[in-house]
C-alpha positions as CSV (number, residue, x, y, z in Angstrom):
1,M,7.5,46.1,-160.4
2,N,7.7,48.8,-163.0
3,T,9.4,52.1,-162.2
4,I,7.3,55.3,-162.4
5,T,9.3,58.2,-163.5
6,Q,8.2,61.9,-163.6
7,S,9.7,65.0,-164.9
8,F,9.0,67.2,-161.8
9,P,10.5,66.8,-158.3
10,L,8.6,64.4,-156.1
11,T,7.4,65.5,-152.7
12,S,6.4,63.6,-149.6
13,K,2.8,64.6,-150.5
14,D,3.0,62.6,-153.7
15,I,4.4,59.6,-151.8
16,A,1.5,59.9,-149.3
17,R,-1.1,60.0,-152.1
18,A,0.4,57.0,-153.9
19,A,0.6,55.0,-150.7
20,K,-2.8,56.0,-149.5
21,V,-1.5,57.3,-146.2
22,S,-1.2,60.9,-144.7
23,Q,1.8,63.1,-145.3
24,A,2.5,62.9,-141.5
25,T,2.7,59.2,-141.9
26,V,5.4,59.5,-144.6
27,S,7.3,62.0,-142.3
28,R,7.2,59.5,-139.5
29,V,8.6,56.7,-141.7
30,L,11.4,59.0,-143.0
31,S,12.3,60.0,-139.4
32,G,12.3,56.4,-138.2
33,N,9.4,57.1,-135.7
34,P,8.4,53.8,-134.3
35,N,4.7,54.8,-134.1
36,V,4.0,53.3,-137.6
37,Q,2.6,49.9,-138.2
38,P,5.3,47.7,-139.8
39,E,2.9,46.9,-142.8
40,T,2.3,50.7,-143.3
41,R,6.1,51.4,-143.1
42,E,6.9,48.8,-145.7
43,R,4.1,50.1,-148.0
44,V,5.5,53.6,-147.9
45,L,9.0,52.3,-148.4
46,A,7.9,50.2,-151.4
47,V,6.2,53.3,-153.0
48,M,9.3,55.3,-152.5
49,R,11.5,52.7,-154.1
50,Q,9.1,52.3,-157.1
51,M,8.9,56.2,-157.6
52,N,12.6,56.6,-157.0
53,Y,11.9,59.1,-154.4
54,R,14.8,60.7,-152.5
55,P,14.1,63.2,-149.7
56,N,15.6,66.6,-150.0
57,A,18.5,66.2,-147.6
58,M,19.5,69.9,-147.5
59,A,16.0,71.0,-146.7
60,R,15.7,68.4,-144.0
61,A,19.1,69.3,-142.5
62,M,18.0,73.0,-142.2
63,R,14.6,72.1,-140.7
64,T,16.0,69.4,-138.2
65,N,19.4,70.7,-137.5
66,R,20.8,67.2,-138.7
67,T,23.3,66.3,-141.3
68,G,21.4,63.4,-142.8
69,N,24.8,61.4,-142.6
70,I,25.2,58.1,-140.9
71,G,28.6,56.7,-140.2
72,V,29.2,52.9,-140.8
73,V,32.4,51.4,-139.3
74,V,33.8,48.2,-140.9
75,S,37.1,46.5,-141.0
76,R,38.6,43.5,-142.9
77,L,36.7,44.2,-146.1
78,A,38.6,41.2,-147.6
79,N,35.9,39.2,-145.9
80,P,32.9,39.2,-148.3
81,L,30.5,39.3,-145.3
82,Y,31.1,42.9,-144.7
83,P,30.8,44.3,-148.2
84,E,27.4,42.4,-148.3
85,M,26.4,43.9,-145.1
86,L,27.4,47.4,-146.2
87,Q,25.3,47.1,-149.3
88,I,22.3,46.1,-147.3
89,L,22.8,48.8,-144.7
90,G,23.2,51.5,-147.6
91,Q,20.1,50.4,-149.1
92,R,18.1,50.7,-145.9
93,L,19.6,54.0,-145.1
94,T,19.0,55.4,-148.7
95,E,15.4,54.3,-148.4
96,A,15.2,56.4,-145.2
97,G,16.7,59.5,-147.0
98,L,20.0,59.2,-145.3
99,R,23.6,59.1,-146.7
100,M,26.1,56.4,-145.6
101,M,29.7,57.3,-144.7
102,V,32.1,54.4,-144.4
103,W,35.1,54.1,-142.2
104,N,37.2,51.1,-142.9
105,T,39.4,50.9,-139.8
106,D,41.6,48.7,-137.7
107,E,39.4,46.8,-135.2
108,T,41.0,48.5,-132.3
109,D,40.9,52.1,-133.7
110,E,37.6,53.7,-134.3
111,G,38.8,57.2,-133.3
112,A,37.7,58.9,-136.6
113,A,34.1,57.6,-136.2
114,A,33.9,58.6,-132.6
115,A,35.2,62.1,-133.4
116,A,32.6,62.5,-136.2
117,V,29.8,61.8,-133.6
118,R,31.3,64.2,-131.2
119,E,31.7,66.9,-133.8
120,S,28.2,66.4,-135.1
121,L,29.6,65.4,-138.7
122,V,27.2,62.5,-138.5
123,D,23.8,62.0,-136.9
124,G,24.9,58.5,-135.7
125,V,27.1,55.5,-136.1
126,I,26.4,51.8,-137.0
127,M,29.4,49.7,-135.9
128,T,29.8,46.2,-137.5
129,T,33.1,45.2,-135.8
130,A,32.9,46.3,-132.2
131,T,35.1,44.6,-129.5
132,S,35.8,45.4,-125.9
133,L,38.9,47.2,-127.4
134,S,36.8,49.7,-129.2
135,T,37.7,52.4,-126.6
136,P,37.0,55.6,-128.5
137,L,33.6,54.4,-129.6
138,Y,32.9,53.4,-126.2
139,E,33.6,56.8,-125.0
140,A,31.2,58.2,-127.5
141,V,28.5,55.6,-126.4
142,M,29.0,57.0,-122.8
143,L,28.3,60.4,-124.1
144,N,24.8,59.0,-125.2
145,A,25.7,59.4,-128.8
146,P,23.4,57.6,-131.1
147,V,25.3,54.3,-131.8
148,V,24.1,50.9,-132.8
149,L,26.2,47.7,-132.9
150,I,25.5,45.2,-135.5
151,H,26.8,41.7,-136.0
152,R,29.1,41.9,-132.9
153,V,27.9,42.8,-129.5
154,V,29.8,44.0,-126.4
155,E,28.4,43.0,-123.0
156,G,27.7,46.0,-120.8
157,W,27.8,48.7,-123.4
158,P,24.7,51.2,-122.9
159,C,23.7,51.2,-126.6
160,D,21.4,49.3,-129.0
161,Q,22.8,46.1,-130.4
162,V,21.7,43.7,-133.0
163,T,23.2,40.3,-133.5
164,S,22.2,36.8,-134.5
165,D,22.2,33.6,-132.4
166,N,25.8,32.4,-133.1
167,A,25.8,30.2,-130.0
168,K,22.6,28.4,-131.2
169,G,23.9,28.0,-134.9
170,A,27.2,26.5,-133.8
171,A,25.4,24.1,-131.3
172,T,23.1,23.0,-134.3
173,V,26.3,22.2,-136.2
174,A,27.5,20.0,-133.3
175,D,24.1,18.2,-133.3
176,Y,24.4,17.8,-137.1
177,V,27.7,16.2,-137.2
178,V,27.2,13.9,-134.2
179,Q,23.8,12.8,-135.6
180,A,25.6,12.0,-138.8
181,N,28.0,9.8,-136.7
182,R,31.2,11.5,-137.9
183,K,33.9,9.9,-136.0
184,R,36.8,12.5,-136.1
185,I,35.4,16.0,-135.5
186,G,37.9,18.8,-136.4
187,V,37.5,22.5,-136.0
188,I,39.4,25.6,-137.4
189,E,38.9,28.4,-134.8
190,G,40.0,32.1,-134.7
191,L,41.0,34.5,-132.0
192,P,38.1,35.0,-129.5
193,L,38.2,38.7,-129.5
194,A,35.0,39.1,-131.4
195,S,31.7,38.1,-129.8
196,T,30.7,36.1,-132.8
197,I,33.7,33.9,-132.9
198,R,33.8,33.5,-129.1
199,A,30.1,32.3,-129.1
200,R,30.5,29.9,-131.9
201,Q,33.6,28.2,-130.6
202,T,32.4,27.9,-127.0
203,A,29.0,26.6,-128.0
204,F,30.3,24.0,-130.4
205,R,32.6,22.6,-127.7
206,T,30.1,22.7,-125.1
207,R,27.4,20.9,-127.2
208,L,30.0,18.3,-128.1
209,D,30.6,17.6,-124.5
210,E,26.8,17.4,-123.7
211,L,26.6,14.9,-126.5
212,K,29.4,12.8,-125.0
213,R,31.6,13.5,-128.0
214,P,34.2,15.9,-126.6
215,L,36.6,17.5,-129.2
216,D,39.9,15.9,-129.7
217,P,42.6,18.5,-129.1
218,S,44.7,17.2,-131.9
219,L,42.0,18.1,-134.4
220,S,41.6,21.7,-133.3
221,I,43.6,24.5,-134.7
222,R,43.4,28.3,-134.3
223,V,44.2,30.8,-137.0
224,D,45.1,34.4,-136.1
225,S,43.1,35.9,-139.1
226,F,40.4,34.9,-141.4
227,S,41.5,34.5,-145.0
228,H,41.6,31.8,-147.7
229,K,45.3,31.2,-147.0
230,T,44.9,30.7,-143.2
231,G,42.0,28.3,-144.0
232,F,44.0,26.5,-146.5
233,D,47.1,26.2,-144.3
234,A,45.0,25.1,-141.2
235,A,43.2,22.4,-143.1
236,S,46.4,21.3,-144.8
237,Y,48.0,20.7,-141.4
238,L,44.8,18.7,-140.2
239,L,44.5,16.7,-143.4
240,D,48.1,15.6,-143.3
241,L,47.8,14.0,-139.9
242,A,48.1,10.1,-139.6
243,Q,44.5,10.2,-138.6
244,P,42.8,13.3,-140.2
245,P,39.4,14.5,-139.3
246,D,36.4,13.3,-141.3
247,V,34.5,16.7,-140.7
248,L,35.9,20.2,-140.3
249,F,33.8,23.0,-138.7
250,C,35.3,26.3,-139.8
251,V,34.1,29.2,-137.7
252,N,33.6,31.4,-140.7
253,D,33.1,30.8,-144.5
254,V,36.3,32.4,-145.6
255,I,38.5,29.9,-143.9
256,A,36.0,27.1,-144.9
257,L,36.7,28.1,-148.6
258,G,40.4,27.7,-148.0
259,A,39.8,24.4,-146.3
260,R,37.7,23.2,-149.3
261,D,40.6,24.0,-151.6
262,A,43.1,22.3,-149.4
263,A,41.1,19.0,-149.6
264,R,40.8,19.5,-153.3
265,M,44.6,19.9,-153.7
266,R,45.1,16.6,-151.8
267,G,42.5,14.7,-153.6
268,V,40.4,14.3,-150.5
269,D,36.8,13.3,-151.6
270,V,34.4,15.9,-150.2
271,P,31.9,14.9,-148.9
272,G,32.8,11.2,-149.2
273,K,35.9,11.2,-146.8
274,L,35.5,14.7,-145.5
275,W,32.7,17.0,-144.6
276,I,33.4,20.8,-144.5
277,I,31.0,23.3,-142.8
278,G,31.4,27.0,-142.6
279,Y,29.5,29.9,-140.9
280,D,27.9,33.1,-142.3
281,D,26.7,32.0,-145.8
282,I,28.5,34.5,-147.8
283,E,27.6,34.5,-151.4
284,M,30.6,32.5,-152.4
285,A,29.5,29.6,-150.2
286,S,26.8,28.7,-152.7
287,W,29.0,28.8,-155.8
288,P,29.2,25.3,-157.4
289,A,33.0,25.1,-156.8
290,F,32.4,25.2,-153.1
291,D,28.8,24.2,-152.5
292,L,29.4,24.9,-148.8
293,T,27.1,23.7,-146.1
294,T,27.1,26.7,-143.6
295,V,25.0,28.6,-141.1
296,R,23.2,31.6,-142.5
297,Q,23.0,35.0,-140.6
298,P,19.9,36.9,-141.6
299,L,21.9,40.0,-142.7
300,K,18.9,41.8,-144.2
301,Q,16.8,41.5,-141.1
302,M,19.8,42.5,-138.9
303,A,20.4,45.6,-141.1
304,Q,16.6,46.6,-140.9
305,E,16.6,46.3,-137.2
306,A,19.9,48.3,-136.8
307,V,18.6,51.1,-138.9
308,A,15.3,51.3,-137.3
309,L,16.9,51.4,-133.8
310,L,19.3,54.1,-134.9
311,L,16.6,56.2,-136.3
312,E,14.5,55.9,-133.1
313,R,17.6,56.9,-131.1
314,I,18.4,59.9,-133.3
315,A,14.6,61.0,-133.1
316,G,14.8,60.7,-129.4
317,T,11.8,58.4,-129.3
318,A,13.8,55.4,-127.8
319,I,14.3,55.2,-124.0
320,D,15.6,51.8,-123.0
321,H,18.5,50.3,-125.0
322,K,17.7,47.1,-126.8
323,T,19.6,44.0,-127.7
324,I,18.0,42.1,-130.6
325,C,19.2,38.5,-131.3
326,L,17.8,36.8,-134.4
327,P,17.9,33.3,-135.2
328,N,20.4,31.5,-137.7
329,D,19.7,28.7,-140.1
330,L,21.7,25.6,-141.0
331,V,22.0,25.6,-144.8
332,I,22.8,22.2,-146.1
333,R,24.7,21.8,-149.5
334,G,27.1,19.4,-151.2
335,S,30.1,19.7,-148.8
336,T,28.2,17.5,-146.4
337,G,26.4,15.4,-149.2
338,G,23.1,17.0,-148.6
339,H,22.8,15.0,-145.5
340,R,19.6,16.3,-143.6
341,L,19.4,17.2,-140.0
342,E,16.7,15.3,-138.1
343,K,14.7,17.4,-135.8
């Protein structure tokens, strides 16, 4: 699509004319009002992108008594999943005429974000790494501040939450490896503090039990953080066993990439002797050097839902809190030899 440029400032009236809708409809799209048909909303946003339209934040702030700032809380930016999520969230917020402020915090200290909400420095917060230990943010939620959790969820919190079906995704991995008749199933797990990791680990083990292929404790190892090094070290330990696994399920892609390199360093044939499977489908998973079979989270759709929920909450049009759980997909690549999953 070609970009249209103009020498004079664009207005919402120009966008309305180009999208063939009313100016009121454009205003509703910008404010996140849910009373807009999805196809109409997407048409208006497409025109805004095409015409490089950016709402006048100062004018809107004066008119609405809002800052136009949205806080996004992340941690562990070394995991490529979070920069990718930030990029998508930033794009969605920009399309809505909002500015993104980012806090990179320790997972148990979201005090700055909570204070910003209380002091009206931001209109709302999107939290990507919430856990039950996120006490300052929980206090902000209890004050009915506009907060949306994305990726991770915390049971019992009275706020909107968007996640993907981590349990079903991990159960599908169990189906896949059992169906392929892998004999020695190994797993590299993480600390169960995060809802995502807890769901993946529990569901994988439960499904193996249901399939009468319970996990051998000697082939399970837990890492205390997610990095290439921890994945490399954990896989090295398992591959050096007298009877090593012939498949390794890693509960996220970063440790799976480390496991792939550990196998490479030992001359272990992947996928001939060893299958490796990750979770998340970060961009690096598809690189030829890794060619990793993994479970894909629908980050774009998750971000779209999270921003829409937050805008509804800020606009005061939302009543009941929603928890949205989107499906995940098994993405089969070379680390499992392209073996297909039979439905």
